[in-house]
Steps between C-alpha positions, in 0.01 A plus 500: 500500500204342674462128446252400230349154544318336203170508693533876547378537144181303562158648433399793718232394751149626446473819713145409598627175655814639663518494879758661730684417820726707724823356638792632705836325516796557730846492336560139605160393373576671169834323478335160548232576241751622243730204565221252434433662165867512397543129577228405250587737214533305172855628446608391847343155467666452162842603631459274802433213260789545260718796596630719780309704756704726726317637803718787616514655844204702619219514752227421247733246338517307825128434453553417131770248594263334746220477243726354231664237719179416685624542855597780732838659552591462864612862536376730223685791661822342371382496137560862415803721459412868527204594716303795630422414862452677831502837326832467316666356192731214587610156382496147627836403649676247272540257790124460534400539134413186301559442129240581236329198345584357159262243351631293211239285324275544802751388761685716748859524378827579672599730213580849631261772386773690314613191307140417412434851371817495292366192323152638433324440171158603366228341708698507825346706780651745748264600783574801717291764674538877490512800729305732273228460238313760296173503307686428174627167634859623532684376808810594695721304739716662766862384505742495791773307312735706286514226234122509463448167676237253385290771333786576262554129434130464428506792258780335300328161503166632382584801281816361341453123505126497430357361822178628655491724807185457709455754776258426786435833673221633720313821429636641826816571295318737262682830423410782263763428236798267502671692219474827694673362809751269332791741536418625849687215670870414501750379758691829507210746468387507860637715781273327753334161478246322722665167438700379204552743212366340183502524124209410275472286188188518284325254269226557245501146359427299817160328504340650810254306714314704763188409696298606193670254263504231771124512545447486123736203461356303790131569446426697183352791696604861449641705785544873551730662754283755682688585823823442690625508855361447847608445859523213746682267263342633182774755434584449134174316443296531181125508450362350180166481325445163330261479204367199312188301431355313796691169489836656411463765768428229756816317399707818514372592844572151634857527368548835671349364822746208489800730552345694788693459822841459334736612779723804450862439412766528767806724457840336445651315792816704444556814298805564283524866604453672836196716566542837332460704820791315662740638238341840451322390181836510324457322163870425459523319833185303425622402154840395635339278763325298230814474288690356795245226565622164376274356225410157629132432427366165609338248260122515480338238729 
């Protein structure tokens, strides 16, 4: 479901006073914009004050972690597990991967993510991005771990224990229908695989924050997704039309301008699996390579 902020229900602007602006964001710029909005959501601020906030692995989550803690992560390429990079599905090698962040009463804790999720209660927040999003606000996460990994842990913590799942995800991840593709993936389905074979877990209860919700949260302006894609660094980019009365539109456009120039993310320093071509795109060999890697993620700096 798409995130609903209290101010979303405010009075509709007078059409005769509404002005428009056009904006295009690269994927990294979108990630920074979305992260800034997630960090100031009322639920997140409340949980940071008197509960638990778990920022799971993910490319967008690396930006969220920076916004919440107020300083940069030295190497954001170490703050994700699975990844689509250089034309293939792969994973960060455990030796270079750093732990997800757990905030307890606003302070970074040494509690492991899994232990924190197992102790979740209503009001606690789990933050994790997605690989697919549809127009209904349903999301899907690709899994390379046979036990479901952190996505499965998050499902239990939020659906069973009553925590809240907030999903920061860019509109570049838009697909036709999550429910229609949910059963297309599976570790043992594929005869050939350009990178790691994956399964897929879906959620319809996560509170989804895209560029559209981020702009509304941060400024009060409305945004519409009107185009996608580009070249020369804008592959995966999104083009938006912003609408609001004069002062609000000015604020929204300044916010969007503030994320321009966010550098693209680097691929992992070391992959968990070899390049698919080197093993004939054999999914079993690729899957075995990841299973043999020793899980030894480093603490978050």
